[in-house]
N, C-alpha and C positions, 0 to 999 in steps of 0.2 A: 326616538330621536326627533328632534325638532325639525320641521320641514325646512326652515330657513338654513339651518346648519347643513342639512342634507343637500340642499340646492347649492350652497356655497362650496361644499366639497366637490360636487359634480362639476361645477364651473372651474375650480382649481385643477381638477384632474384633466378636464378637456384642454385647458390652457397649457398644462404641462405636456400633454401628448402632442398638441400642435407645435409647441416650441421644440420638443424633441425631434419631431418629424422635420421641421424646418431646418434645424441644425444638421440633421442627417442629410438632407437634400443639399445644403450648402457644402458640407464636407465632401460628398460625392462629386459635386460640380467642380470644386477646387481640385480634387484629385484627377478628374478627367481632363480638365483644361490646362493643368500645369504641364509645361514642356519637360520631358525627362532630360536630365543632365547627361549629355553624351560622356562617354568614358574619358575622352581626351580633354574635357573642359574642366574637370575638377582640378584643384590646385596640385594635389599629389601626382596626378597623371600628367599635368603640364610639365612638372619638373622632370618626371621620368622621360617624357617625350623629348625634352630639351637635352637630357643626358644621352639618350639614344642617338639623336641626330648628331650631337657632337662626337659620339663614338664612331658613327659612320664616316663623318668628315675626317677624323684623325686616322681612321683605317684606310680610307682612300688616299690620304696624304702619305701614309706609310708605304702603300703599294706604289704610288707614283715615285716616291724617293728610291725604292729598290728596283725600279725598272732599269734594265741594263744601260740603256742610253743615258738616262738621267744620272744614274749612279756613277758612270764613267766620267761624265762632265764634272761632277762634283769632287770626285776623289783623285783622279789621275793627275800625275805630275810628270813632266818630261824627263826628270832625272830618275824615275823609278824603273826597275827592271821587271820582268814578267812575274817573278815570285813575290816581289814587294807589292805590285799592283793586285795580284790575286789575294794576298793576305789583307790588304787594305779594303778591298771591295767586300770580302766576306765579313770582315770585322764590322764594317759600316752596316751591312744587312742585319747582322745579329744585334747590333746596338739599337738600330731602329726598331726591330721586332721586340726586343726586351723592353724598350721604353714604352711600347704601346700594348703590352700584354694585358693590361686591365681593360682594354676596349672589348675584349671577348665577353665581358659581363653583359653588354648591351646589344650585341648583335647575335644573329642566329648561330647555332652550332654548325650548320652547313656552311654558312659564310665564313666562319672562323677557320674551318677545315680548308676552305679554298685559299684563305690568306696564308695559312701554314704551308700548304702545298706550293703556293707561289714563291714563298721564301726559299723552300728547299729546292725547287726546280731552278730558281735563279742561281743559287749556289752551285748546283750541278753544272749549269751552263758555264759559269765562270771557271769551274774546275776543268771542264772539258776543253774550253778555249785555252786555258793556261797549260794544259797537258799537251797541246799540239806544238808548243814552241819550247826551246831550251830555257832553263831557269834564268840564265843571264841575258836572254833576248830583251830588246827594248819593250817597254810597256805598250808602245804603239802597235806592235805585232799582235799582242793579246787582244787589244781593243779591236783591231781590224777583224780578227777571227771571230771574236764575240759578236760583233755587230753583223757579220755575215751569217752567223748561226741564228741570230734573232730574225733577220730578214727571211730566212728559209722557213720559219715557222708561220703557220696560219695565224694562230693566236697564242700569245704568251699566257701562262697561268696567271700572271698579274692582271692581264686584261679580263680574263674570265672572272676573277675574283671581284674586280671593279664593277663589272656588269651585274653580278649577283647583288652586290651592295646597293647599286642603284635601283634594282628591282625591289629590294626590301624597303628602301626609303620611300619609294612611290606608294607603298601600302598605307603610309601615314597621311597621304594627301588625296 
């Protein structure tokens, strides 16, 4: 082999090795210095976070709306009797709950169980209060008994569910 060709091949191989090594160093440098994308910063996860936060908001709103005091203020009418008020309050709770059923997709199973429990316990409370007066008693009697029962409790299941939802939302921040 001609010494000039041999020398030329040697130079080309050295240049190729140096270029390959330089590219490898640059590639490693870029990989090491690039900031990893946090899970919540990608577009798909931003959308999911938005949906979850909206679900928590809607679920808290549901719970606030079925809190006995708020519910009574919204539903009661002076011309209602005890049985009419009882039926209207329970219907309102069930409608609120059914309207928000899809929110369970975005909150924890534990939190959703607390929400369902709050709904059921609020209905029980209404039924207990209504059961303590005659059916034709004025709605004000049921309201008085219901609010007295609420005051006797340390925490309503609605409040426990709201506290859990707040804890879960704080995990995102």
